[in-house]
N, C-alpha and C positions, 0 to 999 in steps of 0.2 A: 902208758899202756901197762908197763910192768908194775906200776903202783896199784892199778885197779885189779889185776889178775888175782893176787892173794886174797883180797877182800871178796872177790866174786867166788873163789873156791871155797872160802870159809862160809859164805852165805849159802852156797849150794850144799855144803856138808850139813849145815844146820837144818836146811829144808829136808834133806834125806833122813836125818836123824829124827826130826819131828814127825815125818811121815811114818817111819818105822814105829815110833812110840805110839802114834795114833792107831796103827794096825794092831799092835800088841794090846793096847788098851781096849779096843773094840772087842778083840777075841777074848780077853780075860773077863770083860764085863758080860759078854754073851755066855761064857762058860759058868760064871758065878750065877747068872740069872737062871740058867738051866738047872744048876745044882740046887738053888733055892726052890724051884718049881718041883724038883724030885722030892725034896724034903717035905714040902707042904702039901703033897698030893694025898 
């Protein structure tokens, strides 16, 4: 059990980090898209 716990924690951390990166990526892509729309209007 004690051998699985650190791995599980690391896996959970990577999931959280990837989720954060996905949120940040979506927001930045959306803002860039709006910025491009404003330029080409």
